[in-house]
mmCIF entry with sequence, helices, sheets and N, C-alpha, C, O atoms, coordinates in Angstrom:
data_MODEL
# 
_entry.id   MODEL 
# 
_entity.id                         1 
_entity.type                       polymer 
_entity.pdbx_number_of_molecules   1 
# 
_entity_poly.entity_id                      1 
_entity_poly.type                           'polypeptide(L)' 
_entity_poly.nstd_linkage                   no 
_entity_poly.nstd_monomer                   no 
_entity_poly.pdbx_seq_one_letter_code       MISDSELVIFMKELGKLIDEYYGCPKESIKKEIHQDILLLCSVISSENGDHHP 
_entity_poly.pdbx_seq_one_letter_code_can   MISDSELVIFMKELGKLIDEYYGCPKESIKKEIHQDILLLCSVISSENGDHHP 
_entity_poly.pdbx_strand_id                 A 
# 
loop_
_entity_poly_seq.entity_id 
_entity_poly_seq.num 
_entity_poly_seq.mon_id 
_entity_poly_seq.hetero 
1 1  MET n 
1 2  ILE n 
1 3  SER n 
1 4  ASP n 
1 5  SER n 
1 6  GLU n 
1 7  LEU n 
1 8  VAL n 
1 9  ILE n 
1 10 PHE n 
1 11 MET n 
1 12 LYS n 
1 13 GLU n 
1 14 LEU n 
1 15 GLY n 
1 16 LYS n 
1 17 LEU n 
1 18 ILE n 
1 19 ASP n 
1 20 GLU n 
1 21 TYR n 
1 22 TYR n 
1 23 GLY n 
1 24 CYS n 
1 25 PRO n 
1 26 LYS n 
1 27 GLU n 
1 28 SER n 
1 29 ILE n 
1 30 LYS n 
1 31 LYS n 
1 32 GLU n 
1 33 ILE n 
1 34 HIS n 
1 35 GLN n 
1 36 ASP n 
1 37 ILE n 
1 38 LEU n 
1 39 LEU n 
1 40 LEU n 
1 41 CYS n 
1 42 SER n 
1 43 VAL n 
1 44 ILE n 
1 45 SER n 
1 46 SER n 
1 47 GLU n 
1 48 ASN n 
1 49 GLY n 
1 50 ASP n 
1 51 HIS n 
1 52 HIS n 
1 53 PRO n 
# 
_struct_asym.id          A 
_struct_asym.entity_id   1 
# 
loop_
_struct_conf.conf_type_id 
_struct_conf.id 
_struct_conf.pdbx_PDB_helix_id 
_struct_conf.beg_label_comp_id 
_struct_conf.beg_label_asym_id 
_struct_conf.beg_label_seq_id 
_struct_conf.pdbx_beg_PDB_ins_code 
_struct_conf.end_label_comp_id 
_struct_conf.end_label_asym_id 
_struct_conf.end_label_seq_id 
_struct_conf.pdbx_end_PDB_ins_code 
_struct_conf.beg_auth_comp_id 
_struct_conf.beg_auth_asym_id 
_struct_conf.beg_auth_seq_id 
_struct_conf.end_auth_comp_id 
_struct_conf.end_auth_asym_id 
_struct_conf.end_auth_seq_id 
_struct_conf.pdbx_PDB_helix_class 
_struct_conf.details 
_struct_conf.pdbx_PDB_helix_length 
HELX_P HELX_P1 AA1 ASP A 4  ? GLY A 23 ? ASP A 4  GLY A 23 1 ? 20 
HELX_P HELX_P2 AA2 GLU A 27 ? ASP A 50 ? GLU A 27 ASP A 50 1 ? 24 
# 
_struct_conf_type.id          HELX_P 
_struct_conf_type.criteria    ? 
_struct_conf_type.reference   ? 
# 
loop_
_atom_site.group_PDB 
_atom_site.id 
_atom_site.type_symbol 
_atom_site.label_atom_id 
_atom_site.label_alt_id 
_atom_site.label_comp_id 
_atom_site.label_asym_id 
_atom_site.label_entity_id 
_atom_site.label_seq_id 
_atom_site.pdbx_PDB_ins_code 
_atom_site.Cartn_x 
_atom_site.Cartn_y 
_atom_site.Cartn_z 
_atom_site.occupancy 
_atom_site.B_iso_or_equiv 
_atom_site.pdbx_formal_charge 
_atom_site.auth_seq_id 
_atom_site.auth_comp_id 
_atom_site.auth_asym_id 
_atom_site.auth_atom_id 
_atom_site.pdbx_PDB_model_num 
ATOM 1   N N  . MET A 1 1  ? -18.266 -1.550  17.314 1.00 0.00 ? 1  MET A N  1 
ATOM 2   C CA . MET A 1 1  ? -18.268 -2.619  16.250 1.00 0.00 ? 1  MET A CA 1 
ATOM 3   C C  . MET A 1 1  ? -17.949 -1.912  14.904 1.00 0.00 ? 1  MET A C  1 
ATOM 4   O O  . MET A 1 1  ? -18.457 -0.831  14.608 1.00 0.00 ? 1  MET A O  1 
ATOM 5   N N  . ILE A 1 2  ? -17.162 -2.520  14.179 1.00 0.00 ? 2  ILE A N  1 
ATOM 6   C CA . ILE A 1 2  ? -16.785 -1.983  12.832 1.00 0.00 ? 2  ILE A CA 1 
ATOM 7   C C  . ILE A 1 2  ? -17.556 -2.739  11.736 1.00 0.00 ? 2  ILE A C  1 
ATOM 8   O O  . ILE A 1 2  ? -17.941 -3.900  11.876 1.00 0.00 ? 2  ILE A O  1 
ATOM 9   N N  . SER A 1 3  ? -17.754 -1.993  10.635 1.00 0.00 ? 3  SER A N  1 
ATOM 10  C CA . SER A 1 3  ? -18.549 -2.577  9.557  1.00 0.00 ? 3  SER A CA 1 
ATOM 11  C C  . SER A 1 3  ? -17.653 -3.564  8.791  1.00 0.00 ? 3  SER A C  1 
ATOM 12  O O  . SER A 1 3  ? -16.432 -3.604  8.943  1.00 0.00 ? 3  SER A O  1 
ATOM 13  N N  . ASP A 1 4  ? -18.334 -4.346  7.969  1.00 0.00 ? 4  ASP A N  1 
ATOM 14  C CA . ASP A 1 4  ? -17.613 -5.329  7.124  1.00 0.00 ? 4  ASP A CA 1 
ATOM 15  C C  . ASP A 1 4  ? -16.630 -4.608  6.171  1.00 0.00 ? 4  ASP A C  1 
ATOM 16  O O  . ASP A 1 4  ? -15.533 -5.106  5.920  1.00 0.00 ? 4  ASP A O  1 
ATOM 17  N N  . SER A 1 5  ? -17.020 -3.471  5.662  1.00 0.00 ? 5  SER A N  1 
ATOM 18  C CA . SER A 1 5  ? -16.180 -2.780  4.677  1.00 0.00 ? 5  SER A CA 1 
ATOM 19  C C  . SER A 1 5  ? -14.882 -2.237  5.439  1.00 0.00 ? 5  SER A C  1 
ATOM 20  O O  . SER A 1 5  ? -13.780 -2.215  4.890  1.00 0.00 ? 5  SER A O  1 
ATOM 21  N N  . GLU A 1 6  ? -15.089 -1.821  6.686  1.00 0.00 ? 6  GLU A N  1 
ATOM 22  C CA . GLU A 1 6  ? -13.915 -1.375  7.476  1.00 0.00 ? 6  GLU A CA 1 
ATOM 23  C C  . GLU A 1 6  ? -12.986 -2.573  7.750  1.00 0.00 ? 6  GLU A C  1 
ATOM 24  O O  . GLU A 1 6  ? -11.763 -2.439  7.706  1.00 0.00 ? 6  GLU A O  1 
ATOM 25  N N  . LEU A 1 7  ? -13.586 -3.751  8.033  1.00 0.00 ? 7  LEU A N  1 
ATOM 26  C CA . LEU A 1 7  ? -12.814 -4.934  8.335  1.00 0.00 ? 7  LEU A CA 1 
ATOM 27  C C  . LEU A 1 7  ? -11.982 -5.315  7.089  1.00 0.00 ? 7  LEU A C  1 
ATOM 28  O O  . LEU A 1 7  ? -10.825 -5.717  7.218  1.00 0.00 ? 7  LEU A O  1 
ATOM 29  N N  . VAL A 1 8  ? -12.572 -5.189  5.890  1.00 0.00 ? 8  VAL A N  1 
ATOM 30  C CA . VAL A 1 8  ? -11.815 -5.452  4.709  1.00 0.00 ? 8  VAL A CA 1 
ATOM 31  C C  . VAL A 1 8  ? -10.597 -4.518  4.575  1.00 0.00 ? 8  VAL A C  1 
ATOM 32  O O  . VAL A 1 8  ? -9.489  -4.925  4.227  1.00 0.00 ? 8  VAL A O  1 
ATOM 33  N N  . ILE A 1 9  ? -10.871 -3.285  4.864  1.00 0.00 ? 9  ILE A N  1 
ATOM 34  C CA . ILE A 1 9  ? -9.752  -2.262  4.798  1.00 0.00 ? 9  ILE A CA 1 
ATOM 35  C C  . ILE A 1 9  ? -8.631  -2.615  5.809  1.00 0.00 ? 9  ILE A C  1 
ATOM 36  O O  . ILE A 1 9  ? -7.449  -2.501  5.485  1.00 0.00 ? 9  ILE A O  1 
ATOM 37  N N  . PHE A 1 10 ? -9.007  -3.039  7.018  1.00 0.00 ? 10 PHE A N  1 
ATOM 38  C CA . PHE A 1 10 ? -8.007  -3.355  7.949  1.00 0.00 ? 10 PHE A CA 1 
ATOM 39  C C  . PHE A 1 10 ? -7.199  -4.608  7.502  1.00 0.00 ? 10 PHE A C  1 
ATOM 40  O O  . PHE A 1 10 ? -5.989  -4.706  7.702  1.00 0.00 ? 10 PHE A O  1 
ATOM 41  N N  . MET A 1 11 ? -7.930  -5.536  6.897  1.00 0.00 ? 11 MET A N  1 
ATOM 42  C CA . MET A 1 11 ? -7.161  -6.741  6.440  1.00 0.00 ? 11 MET A CA 1 
ATOM 43  C C  . MET A 1 11 ? -6.205  -6.417  5.254  1.00 0.00 ? 11 MET A C  1 
ATOM 44  O O  . MET A 1 11 ? -5.124  -6.997  5.149  1.00 0.00 ? 11 MET A O  1 
ATOM 45  N N  . LYS A 1 12 ? -6.635  -5.456  4.344  1.00 0.00 ? 12 LYS A N  1 
ATOM 46  C CA . LYS A 1 12 ? -5.752  -5.013  3.318  1.00 0.00 ? 12 LYS A CA 1 
ATOM 47  C C  . LYS A 1 12 ? -4.541  -4.313  3.854  1.00 0.00 ? 12 LYS A C  1 
ATOM 48  O O  . LYS A 1 12 ? -3.419  -4.538  3.401  1.00 0.00 ? 12 LYS A O  1 
ATOM 49  N N  . GLU A 1 13 ? -4.781  -3.439  4.850  1.00 0.00 ? 13 GLU A N  1 
ATOM 50  C CA . GLU A 1 13 ? -3.710  -2.726  5.502  1.00 0.00 ? 13 GLU A CA 1 
ATOM 51  C C  . GLU A 1 13 ? -2.740  -3.703  6.228  1.00 0.00 ? 13 GLU A C  1 
ATOM 52  O O  . GLU A 1 13 ? -1.529  -3.482  6.253  1.00 0.00 ? 13 GLU A O  1 
ATOM 53  N N  . LEU A 1 14 ? -3.286  -4.754  6.797  1.00 0.00 ? 14 LEU A N  1 
ATOM 54  C CA . LEU A 1 14 ? -2.468  -5.770  7.408  1.00 0.00 ? 14 LEU A CA 1 
ATOM 55  C C  . LEU A 1 14 ? -1.522  -6.385  6.400  1.00 0.00 ? 14 LEU A C  1 
ATOM 56  O O  . LEU A 1 14 ? -0.335  -6.545  6.683  1.00 0.00 ? 14 LEU A O  1 
ATOM 57  N N  . GLY A 1 15 ? -2.033  -6.738  5.213  1.00 0.00 ? 15 GLY A N  1 
ATOM 58  C CA . GLY A 1 15 ? -1.221  -7.283  4.170  1.00 0.00 ? 15 GLY A CA 1 
ATOM 59  C C  . GLY A 1 15 ? -0.123  -6.333  3.818  1.00 0.00 ? 15 GLY A C  1 
ATOM 60  O O  . GLY A 1 15 ? 1.022   -6.760  3.672  1.00 0.00 ? 15 GLY A O  1 
ATOM 61  N N  . LYS A 1 16 ? -0.411  -5.072  3.674  1.00 0.00 ? 16 LYS A N  1 
ATOM 62  C CA . LYS A 1 16 ? 0.621   -4.056  3.321  1.00 0.00 ? 16 LYS A CA 1 
ATOM 63  C C  . LYS A 1 16 ? 1.635   -3.968  4.383  1.00 0.00 ? 16 LYS A C  1 
ATOM 64  O O  . LYS A 1 16 ? 2.823   -3.888  4.070  1.00 0.00 ? 16 LYS A O  1 
ATOM 65  N N  . LEU A 1 17 ? 1.249   -3.975  5.667  1.00 0.00 ? 17 LEU A N  1 
ATOM 66  C CA . LEU A 1 17 ? 2.206   -3.870  6.744  1.00 0.00 ? 17 LEU A CA 1 
ATOM 67  C C  . LEU A 1 17 ? 3.143   -5.168  6.773  1.00 0.00 ? 17 LEU A C  1 
ATOM 68  O O  . LEU A 1 17 ? 4.340   -5.079  7.047  1.00 0.00 ? 17 LEU A O  1 
ATOM 69  N N  . ILE A 1 18 ? 2.579   -6.251  6.503  1.00 0.00 ? 18 ILE A N  1 
ATOM 70  C CA . ILE A 1 18 ? 3.416   -7.502  6.463  1.00 0.00 ? 18 ILE A CA 1 
ATOM 71  C C  . ILE A 1 18 ? 4.433   -7.388  5.341  1.00 0.00 ? 18 ILE A C  1 
ATOM 72  O O  . ILE A 1 18 ? 5.590   -7.774  5.511  1.00 0.00 ? 18 ILE A O  1 
ATOM 73  N N  . ASP A 1 19 ? 4.015   -6.861  4.194  1.00 0.00 ? 19 ASP A N  1 
ATOM 74  C CA . ASP A 1 19 ? 4.955   -6.672  3.068  1.00 0.00 ? 19 ASP A CA 1 
ATOM 75  C C  . ASP A 1 19 ? 6.049   -5.662  3.485  1.00 0.00 ? 19 ASP A C  1 
ATOM 76  O O  . ASP A 1 19 ? 7.228   -5.886  3.211  1.00 0.00 ? 19 ASP A O  1 
ATOM 77  N N  . GLU A 1 20 ? 5.667   -4.572  4.135  1.00 0.00 ? 20 GLU A N  1 
ATOM 78  C CA . GLU A 1 20 ? 6.641   -3.563  4.624  1.00 0.00 ? 20 GLU A CA 1 
ATOM 79  C C  . GLU A 1 20 ? 7.572   -4.183  5.618  1.00 0.00 ? 20 GLU A C  1 
ATOM 80  O O  . GLU A 1 20 ? 8.775   -3.925  5.586  1.00 0.00 ? 20 GLU A O  1 
ATOM 81  N N  . TYR A 1 21 ? 7.059   -4.976  6.482  1.00 0.00 ? 21 TYR A N  1 
ATOM 82  C CA . TYR A 1 21 ? 7.913   -5.619  7.593  1.00 0.00 ? 21 TYR A CA 1 
ATOM 83  C C  . TYR A 1 21 ? 9.013   -6.424  6.936  1.00 0.00 ? 21 TYR A C  1 
ATOM 84  O O  . TYR A 1 21 ? 10.185  -6.279  7.283  1.00 0.00 ? 21 TYR A O  1 
ATOM 85  N N  . TYR A 1 22 ? 8.624   -7.320  5.937  1.00 0.00 ? 22 TYR A N  1 
ATOM 86  C CA . TYR A 1 22 ? 9.658   -8.206  5.332  1.00 0.00 ? 22 TYR A CA 1 
ATOM 87  C C  . TYR A 1 22 ? 10.620  -7.464  4.492  1.00 0.00 ? 22 TYR A C  1 
ATOM 88  O O  . TYR A 1 22 ? 11.753  -7.913  4.320  1.00 0.00 ? 22 TYR A O  1 
ATOM 89  N N  . GLY A 1 23 ? 10.202  -6.269  3.920  1.00 0.00 ? 23 GLY A N  1 
ATOM 90  C CA . GLY A 1 23 ? 11.049  -5.478  3.050  1.00 0.00 ? 23 GLY A CA 1 
ATOM 91  C C  . GLY A 1 23 ? 11.868  -4.436  3.738  1.00 0.00 ? 23 GLY A C  1 
ATOM 92  O O  . GLY A 1 23 ? 12.669  -3.741  3.114  1.00 0.00 ? 23 GLY A O  1 
ATOM 93  N N  . CYS A 1 24 ? 11.660  -4.320  5.075  1.00 0.00 ? 24 CYS A N  1 
ATOM 94  C CA . CYS A 1 24 ? 12.365  -3.265  5.812  1.00 0.00 ? 24 CYS A CA 1 
ATOM 95  C C  . CYS A 1 24 ? 13.775  -3.720  6.291  1.00 0.00 ? 24 CYS A C  1 
ATOM 96  O O  . CYS A 1 24 ? 13.914  -4.767  6.923  1.00 0.00 ? 24 CYS A O  1 
ATOM 97  N N  . PRO A 1 25 ? 14.784  -2.930  5.983  1.00 0.00 ? 25 PRO A N  1 
ATOM 98  C CA . PRO A 1 25 ? 16.156  -3.334  6.385  1.00 0.00 ? 25 PRO A CA 1 
ATOM 99  C C  . PRO A 1 25 ? 16.501  -2.928  7.826  1.00 0.00 ? 25 PRO A C  1 
ATOM 100 O O  . PRO A 1 25 ? 17.410  -3.508  8.421  1.00 0.00 ? 25 PRO A O  1 
ATOM 101 N N  . LYS A 1 26 ? 15.789  -1.939  8.398  1.00 0.00 ? 26 LYS A N  1 
ATOM 102 C CA . LYS A 1 26 ? 16.119  -1.374  9.714  1.00 0.00 ? 26 LYS A CA 1 
ATOM 103 C C  . LYS A 1 26 ? 15.321  -2.181  10.814 1.00 0.00 ? 26 LYS A C  1 
ATOM 104 O O  . LYS A 1 26 ? 14.094  -2.273  10.773 1.00 0.00 ? 26 LYS A O  1 
ATOM 105 N N  . GLU A 1 27 ? 16.052  -2.728  11.745 1.00 0.00 ? 27 GLU A N  1 
ATOM 106 C CA . GLU A 1 27 ? 15.411  -3.505  12.819 1.00 0.00 ? 27 GLU A CA 1 
ATOM 107 C C  . GLU A 1 27 ? 14.480  -2.612  13.663 1.00 0.00 ? 27 GLU A C  1 
ATOM 108 O O  . GLU A 1 27 ? 13.390  -3.040  14.042 1.00 0.00 ? 27 GLU A O  1 
ATOM 109 N N  . SER A 1 28 ? 14.895  -1.419  13.946 1.00 0.00 ? 28 SER A N  1 
ATOM 110 C CA . SER A 1 28 ? 14.062  -0.519  14.752 1.00 0.00 ? 28 SER A CA 1 
ATOM 111 C C  . SER A 1 28 ? 12.702  -0.200  14.125 1.00 0.00 ? 28 SER A C  1 
ATOM 112 O O  . SER A 1 28 ? 11.668  -0.160  14.793 1.00 0.00 ? 28 SER A O  1 
ATOM 113 N N  . ILE A 1 29 ? 12.753  0.014   12.879 1.00 0.00 ? 29 ILE A N  1 
ATOM 114 C CA . ILE A 1 29 ? 11.469  0.298   12.153 1.00 0.00 ? 29 ILE A CA 1 
ATOM 115 C C  . ILE A 1 29 ? 10.632  -1.038  12.039 1.00 0.00 ? 29 ILE A C  1 
ATOM 116 O O  . ILE A 1 29 ? 9.407   -1.017  12.158 1.00 0.00 ? 29 ILE A O  1 
ATOM 117 N N  . LYS A 1 30 ? 11.304  -2.139  11.817 1.00 0.00 ? 30 LYS A N  1 
ATOM 118 C CA . LYS A 1 30 ? 10.623  -3.449  11.809 1.00 0.00 ? 30 LYS A CA 1 
ATOM 119 C C  . LYS A 1 30 ? 9.852   -3.648  13.105 1.00 0.00 ? 30 LYS A C  1 
ATOM 120 O O  . LYS A 1 30 ? 8.719   -4.128  13.087 1.00 0.00 ? 30 LYS A O  1 
ATOM 121 N N  . LYS A 1 31 ? 10.456  -3.286  14.220 1.00 0.00 ? 31 LYS A N  1 
ATOM 122 C CA . LYS A 1 31 ? 9.717   -3.473  15.531 1.00 0.00 ? 31 LYS A CA 1 
ATOM 123 C C  . LYS A 1 31 ? 8.483   -2.612  15.572 1.00 0.00 ? 31 LYS A C  1 
ATOM 124 O O  . LYS A 1 31 ? 7.455   -3.025  16.107 1.00 0.00 ? 31 LYS A O  1 
ATOM 125 N N  . GLU A 1 32 ? 8.569   -1.407  15.008 1.00 0.00 ? 32 GLU A N  1 
ATOM 126 C CA . GLU A 1 32 ? 7.355   -0.522  15.043 1.00 0.00 ? 32 GLU A CA 1 
ATOM 127 C C  . GLU A 1 32 ? 6.306   -1.106  14.164 1.00 0.00 ? 32 GLU A C  1 
ATOM 128 O O  . GLU A 1 32 ? 5.137   -1.172  14.545 1.00 0.00 ? 32 GLU A O  1 
ATOM 129 N N  . ILE A 1 33 ? 6.718   -1.558  12.928 1.00 0.00 ? 33 ILE A N  1 
ATOM 130 C CA . ILE A 1 33 ? 5.743   -2.162  12.056 1.00 0.00 ? 33 ILE A CA 1 
ATOM 131 C C  . ILE A 1 33 ? 5.101   -3.400  12.709 1.00 0.00 ? 33 ILE A C  1 
ATOM 132 O O  . ILE A 1 33 ? 3.897   -3.626  12.589 1.00 0.00 ? 33 ILE A O  1 
ATOM 133 N N  . HIS A 1 34 ? 5.894   -4.155  13.368 1.00 0.00 ? 34 HIS A N  1 
ATOM 134 C CA . HIS A 1 34 ? 5.442   -5.366  14.140 1.00 0.00 ? 34 HIS A CA 1 
ATOM 135 C C  . HIS A 1 34 ? 4.355   -5.049  15.122 1.00 0.00 ? 34 HIS A C  1 
ATOM 136 O O  . HIS A 1 34 ? 3.381   -5.787  15.273 1.00 0.00 ? 34 HIS A O  1 
ATOM 137 N N  . GLN A 1 35 ? 4.549   -3.881  15.818 1.00 0.00 ? 35 GLN A N  1 
ATOM 138 C CA . GLN A 1 35 ? 3.578   -3.488  16.794 1.00 0.00 ? 35 GLN A CA 1 
ATOM 139 C C  . GLN A 1 35 ? 2.246   -3.117  16.105 1.00 0.00 ? 35 GLN A C  1 
ATOM 140 O O  . GLN A 1 35 ? 1.175   -3.465  16.603 1.00 0.00 ? 35 GLN A O  1 
ATOM 141 N N  . ASP A 1 36 ? 2.317   -2.408  14.958 1.00 0.00 ? 36 ASP A N  1 
ATOM 142 C CA . ASP A 1 36 ? 1.188   -2.041  14.166 1.00 0.00 ? 36 ASP A CA 1 
ATOM 143 C C  . ASP A 1 36 ? 0.489   -3.331  13.705 1.00 0.00 ? 36 ASP A C  1 
ATOM 144 O O  . ASP A 1 36 ? -0.738  -3.400  13.782 1.00 0.00 ? 36 ASP A O  1 
ATOM 145 N N  . ILE A 1 37 ? 1.215   -4.350  13.231 1.00 0.00 ? 37 ILE A N  1 
ATOM 146 C CA . ILE A 1 37 ? 0.596   -5.643  12.854 1.00 0.00 ? 37 ILE A CA 1 
ATOM 147 C C  . ILE A 1 37 ? -0.154  -6.258  14.000 1.00 0.00 ? 37 ILE A C  1 
ATOM 148 O O  . ILE A 1 37 ? -1.296  -6.683  13.828 1.00 0.00 ? 37 ILE A O  1 
ATOM 149 N N  . LEU A 1 38 ? 0.466   -6.320  15.193 1.00 0.00 ? 38 LEU A N  1 
ATOM 150 C CA . LEU A 1 38 ? -0.178  -6.865  16.352 1.00 0.00 ? 38 LEU A CA 1 
ATOM 151 C C  . LEU A 1 38 ? -1.502  -6.120  16.695 1.00 0.00 ? 38 LEU A C  1 
ATOM 152 O O  . LEU A 1 38 ? -2.516  -6.726  17.042 1.00 0.00 ? 38 LEU A O  1 
ATOM 153 N N  . LEU A 1 39 ? -1.433  -4.854  16.585 1.00 0.00 ? 39 LEU A N  1 
ATOM 154 C CA . LEU A 1 39 ? -2.664  -4.023  16.879 1.00 0.00 ? 39 LEU A CA 1 
ATOM 155 C C  . LEU A 1 39 ? -3.769  -4.362  15.893 1.00 0.00 ? 39 LEU A C  1 
ATOM 156 O O  . LEU A 1 39 ? -4.910  -4.588  16.296 1.00 0.00 ? 39 LEU A O  1 
ATOM 157 N N  . LEU A 1 40 ? -3.448  -4.399  14.617 1.00 0.00 ? 40 LEU A N  1 
ATOM 158 C CA . LEU A 1 40 ? -4.460  -4.688  13.601 1.00 0.00 ? 40 LEU A CA 1 
ATOM 159 C C  . LEU A 1 40 ? -5.016  -6.123  13.786 1.00 0.00 ? 40 LEU A C  1 
ATOM 160 O O  . LEU A 1 40 ? -6.215  -6.365  13.647 1.00 0.00 ? 40 LEU A O  1 
ATOM 161 N N  . CYS A 1 41 ? -4.081  -7.080  14.112 1.00 0.00 ? 41 CYS A N  1 
ATOM 162 C CA . CYS A 1 41 ? -4.505  -8.449  14.315 1.00 0.00 ? 41 CYS A CA 1 
ATOM 163 C C  . CYS A 1 41 ? -5.519  -8.522  15.465 1.00 0.00 ? 41 CYS A C  1 
ATOM 164 O O  . CYS A 1 41 ? -6.524  -9.230  15.397 1.00 0.00 ? 41 CYS A O  1 
ATOM 165 N N  . SER A 1 42 ? -5.216  -7.768  16.511 1.00 0.00 ? 42 SER A N  1 
ATOM 166 C CA . SER A 1 42 ? -6.096  -7.770  17.727 1.00 0.00 ? 42 SER A CA 1 
ATOM 167 C C  . SER A 1 42 ? -7.467  -7.178  17.400 1.00 0.00 ? 42 SER A C  1 
ATOM 168 O O  . SER A 1 42 ? -8.475  -7.652  17.926 1.00 0.00 ? 42 SER A O  1 
ATOM 169 N N  . VAL A 1 43 ? -7.528  -6.157  16.548 1.00 0.00 ? 43 VAL A N  1 
ATOM 170 C CA . VAL A 1 43 ? -8.812  -5.519  16.177 1.00 0.00 ? 43 VAL A CA 1 
ATOM 171 C C  . VAL A 1 43 ? -9.550  -6.558  15.324 1.00 0.00 ? 43 VAL A C  1 
ATOM 172 O O  . VAL A 1 43 ? -10.730 -6.811  15.571 1.00 0.00 ? 43 VAL A O  1 
ATOM 173 N N  . ILE A 1 44 ? -8.879  -7.177  14.309 1.00 0.00 ? 44 ILE A N  1 
ATOM 174 C CA . ILE A 1 44 ? -9.550  -8.128  13.461 1.00 0.00 ? 44 ILE A CA 1 
ATOM 175 C C  . ILE A 1 44 ? -10.042 -9.335  14.271 1.00 0.00 ? 44 ILE A C  1 
ATOM 176 O O  . ILE A 1 44 ? -11.179 -9.785  14.131 1.00 0.00 ? 44 ILE A O  1 
ATOM 177 N N  . SER A 1 45 ? -9.185  -9.813  15.078 1.00 0.00 ? 45 SER A N  1 
ATOM 178 C CA . SER A 1 45 ? -9.506  -10.956 15.944 1.00 0.00 ? 45 SER A CA 1 
ATOM 179 C C  . SER A 1 45 ? -10.722 -10.687 16.835 1.00 0.00 ? 45 SER A C  1 
ATOM 180 O O  . SER A 1 45 ? -11.637 -11.508 16.911 1.00 0.00 ? 45 SER A O  1 
ATOM 181 N N  . SER A 1 46 ? -10.725 -9.560  17.491 1.00 0.00 ? 46 SER A N  1 
ATOM 182 C CA . SER A 1 46 ? -11.830 -9.223  18.418 1.00 0.00 ? 46 SER A CA 1 
ATOM 183 C C  . SER A 1 46 ? -13.206 -9.011  17.577 1.00 0.00 ? 46 SER A C  1 
ATOM 184 O O  . SER A 1 46 ? -14.299 -9.338  18.038 1.00 0.00 ? 46 SER A O  1 
ATOM 185 N N  . GLU A 1 47 ? -13.048 -8.482  16.414 1.00 0.00 ? 47 GLU A N  1 
ATOM 186 C CA . GLU A 1 47 ? -14.279 -8.322  15.575 1.00 0.00 ? 47 GLU A CA 1 
ATOM 187 C C  . GLU A 1 47 ? -14.788 -9.657  15.123 1.00 0.00 ? 47 GLU A C  1 
ATOM 188 O O  . GLU A 1 47 ? -16.002 -9.859  15.109 1.00 0.00 ? 47 GLU A O  1 
ATOM 189 N N  . ASN A 1 48 ? -13.981 -10.531 14.772 1.00 0.00 ? 48 ASN A N  1 
ATOM 190 C CA . ASN A 1 48 ? -14.374 -11.872 14.355 1.00 0.00 ? 48 ASN A CA 1 
ATOM 191 C C  . ASN A 1 48 ? -14.993 -12.662 15.524 1.00 0.00 ? 48 ASN A C  1 
ATOM 192 O O  . ASN A 1 48 ? -15.878 -13.489 15.307 1.00 0.00 ? 48 ASN A O  1 
ATOM 193 N N  . GLY A 1 49 ? -14.526 -12.408 16.768 1.00 0.00 ? 49 GLY A N  1 
ATOM 194 C CA . GLY A 1 49 ? -15.157 -12.987 17.900 1.00 0.00 ? 49 GLY A CA 1 
ATOM 195 C C  . GLY A 1 49 ? -16.499 -12.438 18.233 1.00 0.00 ? 49 GLY A C  1 
ATOM 196 O O  . GLY A 1 49 ? -17.347 -13.129 18.798 1.00 0.00 ? 49 GLY A O  1 
ATOM 197 N N  . ASP A 1 50 ? -16.704 -11.154 17.874 1.00 0.00 ? 50 ASP A N  1 
ATOM 198 C CA . ASP A 1 50 ? -18.012 -10.543 18.186 1.00 0.00 ? 50 ASP A CA 1 
ATOM 199 C C  . ASP A 1 50 ? -19.178 -11.094 17.298 1.00 0.00 ? 50 ASP A C  1 
ATOM 200 O O  . ASP A 1 50 ? -20.350 -10.956 17.648 1.00 0.00 ? 50 ASP A O  1 
ATOM 201 N N  . HIS A 1 51 ? -18.830 -11.702 16.172 1.00 0.00 ? 51 HIS A N  1 
ATOM 202 C CA . HIS A 1 51 ? -19.892 -12.190 15.235 1.00 0.00 ? 51 HIS A CA 1 
ATOM 203 C C  . HIS A 1 51 ? -20.409 -13.503 15.668 1.00 0.00 ? 51 HIS A C  1 
ATOM 204 O O  . HIS A 1 51 ? -21.379 -13.996 15.093 1.00 0.00 ? 51 HIS A O  1 
ATOM 205 N N  . HIS A 1 52 ? -19.777 -14.139 16.716 1.00 0.00 ? 52 HIS A N  1 
ATOM 206 C CA . HIS A 1 52 ? -20.335 -15.461 17.143 1.00 0.00 ? 52 HIS A CA 1 
ATOM 207 C C  . HIS A 1 52 ? -21.099 -15.279 18.424 1.00 0.00 ? 52 HIS A C  1 
ATOM 208 O O  . HIS A 1 52 ? -20.653 -14.568 19.325 1.00 0.00 ? 52 HIS A O  1 
ATOM 209 N N  . PRO A 1 53 ? -22.316 -15.952 18.522 1.00 0.00 ? 53 PRO A N  1 
ATOM 210 C CA . PRO A 1 53 ? -23.170 -15.762 19.668 1.00 0.00 ? 53 PRO A CA 1 
ATOM 211 C C  . PRO A 1 53 ? -22.570 -16.346 21.025 1.00 0.00 ? 53 PRO A C  1 
ATOM 212 O O  . PRO A 1 53 ? -23.206 -16.246 22.075 1.00 0.00 ? 53 PRO A O  1 
# 
């Protein structure tokens, strides 16, 4: 389980990755950024699911 402060960091990083994704001209790099976005989304999603009984 990650702390709330770590979750905030992950969400900020997600925002940065999304900005990088839309600003990236190279499709191959965009695909790598997309994979990172999916990974962070899964972590955030699973953590949000853990808070519910």
